[in-house]
C-alpha positions, 0 to 999 in steps of 0.5 A: 693679536687683538682679541675678539670684540665683546659683541652682544646679540639679542632678538625677540619676536612673536605674534602677541600684539600686547607683548610687542607694544610693551617691548617697544614702549619700554625700549624707547622710553615711550608713552601713550602707545596704541598698537592695532592689527592691520590687514597683515597677519600680525607678527613682530621681530626686533634684533640688537647687535653691537657693543656699548657704544653702537648697536645695529638694530632691525625692527619688523612690525606687521600692524600699526603702532602710534605713540610718543618716545624719547630715547634716553642717552642715545642718538638714533638714525633709522630708515624703513625698508617697507611699510610707512612711517611718520616721525614728529607727528603734529610738529615738524612731521617727517614722512620716511621714504623707503631706504632714506635714513633720517635722524630721530628728533633729539632732546625732546619727546616726539610722536610717531605713526608707523604701519606694517614696517620693516626698519633698520636703525643704528643707536649711538651712546650719547657720550660716545658720539659727543666725544667723537664730535668733540674730537672730529669737529673741535667742538665741546663735548656737549649735547648735539642737536640734529635737524631731523627734517634736513635731507643730506646731500646725495654724495654724503648719503652714498658715503654713509651707505658704503660705510654702513654696509661695510660695518654691517658686514663685519658686525653681523656676519663676521667676528670683529676683533676689539680693534676692528670693532673700535675702528668700525664704530668710530668710522660710522660715528664720524660718517654720521656727523659728516652726513646729517646736519647738526649743531654742536657747541663750538669752542672759543678760539682761545681754548684751541691753543696748546698753552690753554689745555688745562683751561680746556679741560676745565671747560670740557668738565663744566659742559659734561657735568653742568647738570650736577652740583659743581664747586670751583674747587672740584673743577680746579682739581679736575684741570690740575690747577689751584682754585686761584689759578683757575679763576685767573685763567677764566678771567684772562682768557674768557673774561668771566669767572668759572661760576659765570661760565657755568651759569651760561652753559645752564642758560644754554641748556634751558634754552635748548629744552624750551625750544624743544618743548610744547607749552602744554608739556612743561613750564619755564619755571620747571625747566629753570628749576631743573637747571638750578635757577632759584630766582625767577626775576634774576633768571629771566633777566639773565636769559634776556641778556644772553638771548634777547628774548624772554624764556616764555617767548622761546617756549611758545614758538 
């Protein structure tokens, strides 16, 4: 028999406006929060139920609240059941419709403006959802870029609602076993990927061949740890190869060295950040430095060669 899953349940609420503002600002890595009274008698309630990979949340805030947030290491989908809400204010603004789910913008901070709302949310741990995407879609385990402005097809939304209803029934009203919780979490994650438009990092066809499974391990490792200092020896050890064999495998199948492949991954990450940042919030030099590039001229040349435009052009769009 499978043991009961370890499901955490927390809830906070009250009528203190400053307490509520601080709670949301802290939980969503926020800044510049402004919370004010509305015509409603102020009250708030915030509950979280789930495990380390997925949590179901509910939020009620009878007042107005604005600010900027960037949830860390999470992907979030939400829908409002009452009141009003606008995400990505001043950029790709999305006005929420009652009952219709929408993804949070990914990979960057975004401004919001909500009033007198009741909201349901599902949070997925980033590493978990990225692993499910890699297995489900044959993609690399890497950051996922959701289009929060896209409207899913009605049939897809109907499937999503059915899965969420079943998941909520088991987690909120029953005591799921460990196996049940794992199945519910994975099924909800797969349905999210099937419902909401997104981009993943597609694997080169060569890496899908069984004989190249060690090379696939190395590539997955590079993507998962591109933000860390890496040596060819460390990558080779992870893949169960000698450094020489790793070099030969990369050259034979991908036409580049492991170091060149890693540089390409980091260039892709720079481009993704620049595309999601506003010029007043960051500079090309800051983002390039964050991803380990030290020579501005060589960096710009490599960027143009890979993407056909200068990095400052990406940032200014």
